[in-house]
N, CA, C and O atoms as a GROMACS GRO file, in nm:
protein
  184
    1UNK      N    1   8.405  11.292   9.019
    1UNK     CA    2   8.536  11.310   9.161
    1UNK      C    3   8.612  11.187   9.200
    1UNK      O    4   8.732  11.176   9.228
    2UNK      N    5   8.492  11.074   9.195
    2UNK     CA    6   8.608  10.910   9.226
    2UNK      C    7   8.657  10.908   9.069
    2UNK      O    8   8.707  10.795   9.073
    3UNK      N    9   8.675  10.946   8.953
    3UNK     CA   10   8.710  10.917   8.844
    3UNK      C   11   8.852  10.926   8.825
    3UNK      O   12   8.934  10.849   8.773
    4UNK      N   13   8.867  11.107   8.914
    4UNK     CA   14   8.975  11.179   8.911
    4UNK      C   15   9.052  11.122   8.998
    4UNK      O   16   9.164  11.094   8.954
    5UNK      N   17   9.031  11.097   9.105
    5UNK     CA   18   9.092  11.033   9.230
    5UNK      C   19   9.196  10.953   9.126
    5UNK      O   20   9.317  10.961   9.107
    6UNK      N   21   9.068  10.856   9.058
    6UNK     CA   22   9.183  10.687   9.092
    6UNK      C   23   9.287  10.748   8.980
    6UNK      O   24   9.406  10.725   9.004
    7UNK      N   25   9.253  10.838   8.837
    7UNK     CA   26   9.311  10.882   8.732
    7UNK      C   27   9.457  10.935   8.842
    7UNK      O   28   9.570  10.902   8.806
    8UNK      N   29   9.441  11.003   8.953
    8UNK     CA   30   9.548  11.061   8.989
    8UNK      C   31   9.631  10.988   9.059
    8UNK      O   32   9.747  11.013   9.092
    9UNK      N   33   9.557  10.883   9.083
    9UNK     CA   34   9.633  10.755   9.192
    9UNK      C   35   9.712  10.691   9.021
    9UNK      O   36   9.833  10.672   9.027
   10UNK      N   37   9.673  10.676   8.944
   10UNK     CA   38   9.762  10.532   8.828
   10UNK      C   39   9.878  10.674   8.811
   10UNK      O   40   9.996  10.645   8.790
   11UNK      N   41   9.842  10.807   8.822
   11UNK     CA   42   9.917  10.869   8.785
   11UNK      C   43  10.060  10.895   8.891
   11UNK      O   44  10.167  10.937   8.847
   12UNK      N   45  10.037  10.864   9.025
   12UNK     CA   46  10.124  10.842   9.053
   12UNK      C   47  10.222  10.690   9.067
   12UNK      O   48  10.343  10.681   9.087
   13UNK      N   49  10.121  10.583   9.051
   13UNK     CA   50  10.124  10.494   9.047
   13UNK      C   51  10.254  10.455   8.946
   13UNK      O   52  10.362  10.406   8.979
   14UNK      N   53  10.214  10.487   8.836
   14UNK     CA   54  10.244  10.467   8.716
   14UNK      C   55  10.365  10.544   8.673
   14UNK      O   56  10.384  10.575   8.556
   15UNK      N   57  10.457  10.580   8.784
   15UNK     CA   58  10.562  10.710   8.706
   15UNK      C   59  10.682  10.586   8.646
   15UNK      O   60  10.695  10.465   8.665
   16UNK      N   61  10.770  10.705   8.553
   16UNK     CA   62  10.827  10.593   8.478
   16UNK      C   63  10.935  10.546   8.568
   16UNK      O   64  10.931  10.637   8.650
   17UNK      N   65  11.004  10.487   8.599
   17UNK     CA   66  11.090  10.386   8.659
   17UNK      C   67  11.206  10.466   8.664
   17UNK      O   68  11.268  10.490   8.768
   18UNK      N   69  11.240  10.515   8.534
   18UNK     CA   70  11.387  10.581   8.547
   18UNK      C   71  11.414  10.738   8.580
   18UNK      O   72  11.519  10.797   8.551
   19UNK      N   73  11.285  10.803   8.654
   19UNK     CA   74  11.271  10.893   8.767
   19UNK      C   75  11.207  10.863   8.869
   19UNK      O   76  11.161  10.945   8.948
   20UNK      N   77  11.199  10.757   8.876
   20UNK     CA   78  11.163  10.669   9.055
   20UNK      C   79  11.333  10.659   9.122
   20UNK      O   80  11.366  10.699   9.234
   21UNK      N   81  11.415  10.600   9.027
   21UNK     CA   82  11.501  10.572   9.065
   21UNK      C   83  11.621  10.658   9.050
   21UNK      O   84  11.734  10.622   9.081
   22UNK      N   85  11.591  10.765   9.004
   22UNK     CA   86  11.698  10.927   8.983
   22UNK      C   87  11.612  10.980   9.114
   22UNK      O   88  11.689  11.033   9.194
   23UNK      N   89  11.488  10.980   9.156
   23UNK     CA   90  11.497  11.019   9.288
   23UNK      C   91  11.526  10.983   9.362
   23UNK      O   92  11.556  11.057   9.455
   24UNK      N   93  11.542  10.809   9.376
   24UNK     CA   94  11.585  10.747   9.564
   24UNK      C   95  11.731  10.758   9.525
   24UNK      O   96  11.790  10.792   9.628
   25UNK      N   97  11.832  10.745   9.408
   25UNK     CA   98  12.001  10.775   9.396
   25UNK      C   99  11.989  10.935   9.470
   25UNK      O  100  12.031  10.945   9.585
   26UNK      N  101  11.930  11.060   9.402
   26UNK     CA  102  11.898  11.184   9.493
   26UNK      C  103  11.919  11.187   9.665
   26UNK      O  104  11.987  11.262   9.735
   27UNK      N  105  11.828  11.067   9.700
   27UNK     CA  106  11.769  11.075   9.823
   27UNK      C  107  11.926  11.008   9.909
   27UNK      O  108  11.997  11.067   9.990
   28UNK      N  109  11.934  10.921   9.873
   28UNK     CA  110  12.055  10.834   9.927
   28UNK      C  111  12.169  10.929   9.920
   28UNK      O  112  12.266  10.921   9.997
   29UNK      N  113  12.157  11.018   9.829
   29UNK     CA  114  12.286  11.101   9.792
   29UNK      C  115  12.320  11.202   9.934
   29UNK      O  116  12.425  11.227   9.992
   30UNK      N  117  12.200  11.239   9.952
   30UNK     CA  118  12.158  11.365  10.104
   30UNK      C  119  12.166  11.301  10.174
   30UNK      O  120  12.254  11.352  10.243
   31UNK      N  121  12.136  11.207  10.223
   31UNK     CA  122  12.097  11.132  10.346
   31UNK      C  123  12.316  11.050  10.362
   31UNK      O  124  12.361  11.031  10.474
   32UNK      N  125  12.394  11.025  10.253
   32UNK     CA  126  12.506  11.014  10.297
   32UNK      C  127  12.594  11.143  10.311
   32UNK      O  128  12.664  11.161  10.411
   33UNK      N  129  12.591  11.197  10.247
   33UNK     CA  130  12.631  11.329  10.290
   33UNK      C  131  12.566  11.374  10.441
   33UNK      O  132  12.660  11.375  10.520
   34UNK      N  133  12.494  11.395  10.480
   34UNK     CA  134  12.428  11.425  10.629
   34UNK      C  135  12.558  11.286  10.705
   34UNK      O  136  12.667  11.301  10.760
   35UNK      N  137  12.486  11.173  10.674
   35UNK     CA  138  12.567  11.129  10.756
   35UNK      C  139  12.695  11.140  10.758
   35UNK      O  140  12.750  11.151  10.868
   36UNK      N  141  12.770  11.138  10.640
   36UNK     CA  142  12.914  11.193  10.680
   36UNK      C  143  12.914  11.336  10.761
   36UNK      O  144  13.002  11.358  10.845
   37UNK      N  145  12.844  11.402  10.741
   37UNK     CA  146  12.868  11.540  10.843
   37UNK      C  147  12.853  11.528  10.968
   37UNK      O  148  12.921  11.589  11.051
   38UNK      N  149  12.729  11.418  11.004
   38UNK     CA  150  12.724  11.405  11.118
   38UNK      C  151  12.866  11.281  11.186
   38UNK      O  152  12.918  11.303  11.295
   39UNK      N  153  12.890  11.205  11.131
   39UNK     CA  154  13.056  11.098  11.142
   39UNK      C  155  13.125  11.284  11.210
   39UNK      O  156  13.128  11.341  11.320
   40UNK      N  157  13.177  11.322  11.048
   40UNK     CA  158  13.269  11.375  11.074
   40UNK      C  159  13.260  11.517  11.252
   40UNK      O  160  13.330  11.585  11.328
   41UNK      N  161  13.159  11.488  11.227
   41UNK     CA  162  13.135  11.644  11.366
   41UNK      C  163  13.164  11.533  11.491
   41UNK      O  164  13.246  11.569  11.576
   42UNK      N  165  13.106  11.411  11.505
   42UNK     CA  166  13.090  11.335  11.638
   42UNK      C  167  13.275  11.290  11.647
   42UNK      O  168  13.339  11.281  11.752
   43UNK      N  169  13.320  11.270  11.531
   43UNK     CA  170  13.540  11.222  11.555
   43UNK      C  171  13.567  11.366  11.632
   43UNK      O  172  13.634  11.394  11.732
   44UNK      N  173  13.484  11.448  11.542
   44UNK     CA  174  13.606  11.602  11.551
   44UNK      C  175  13.571  11.632  11.734
   44UNK      O  176  13.658  11.670  11.811
   45UNK      N  177  13.436  11.608  11.771
   45UNK     CA  178  13.409  11.647  11.902
   45UNK      C  179  13.456  11.467  12.005
   45UNK      O  180  13.429  11.427  12.119
   46UNK      N  181  13.497  11.436  11.943
   46UNK     CA  182  13.553  11.306  12.044
   46UNK      C  183  13.701  11.322  12.106
   46UNK      O  184  13.747  11.234  12.178
   0.00000   0.00000   0.00000
């Protein structure tokens, strides 16, 4: 049981760097789109 937990943790930690960066950029892109939407709503409402 213990060894399986360790191997799972290693898989999580040692994810390929490119995949981590791609995921990061995707999340930032979604955040920017949502932020722009909120900004446009506030400008239109004001």
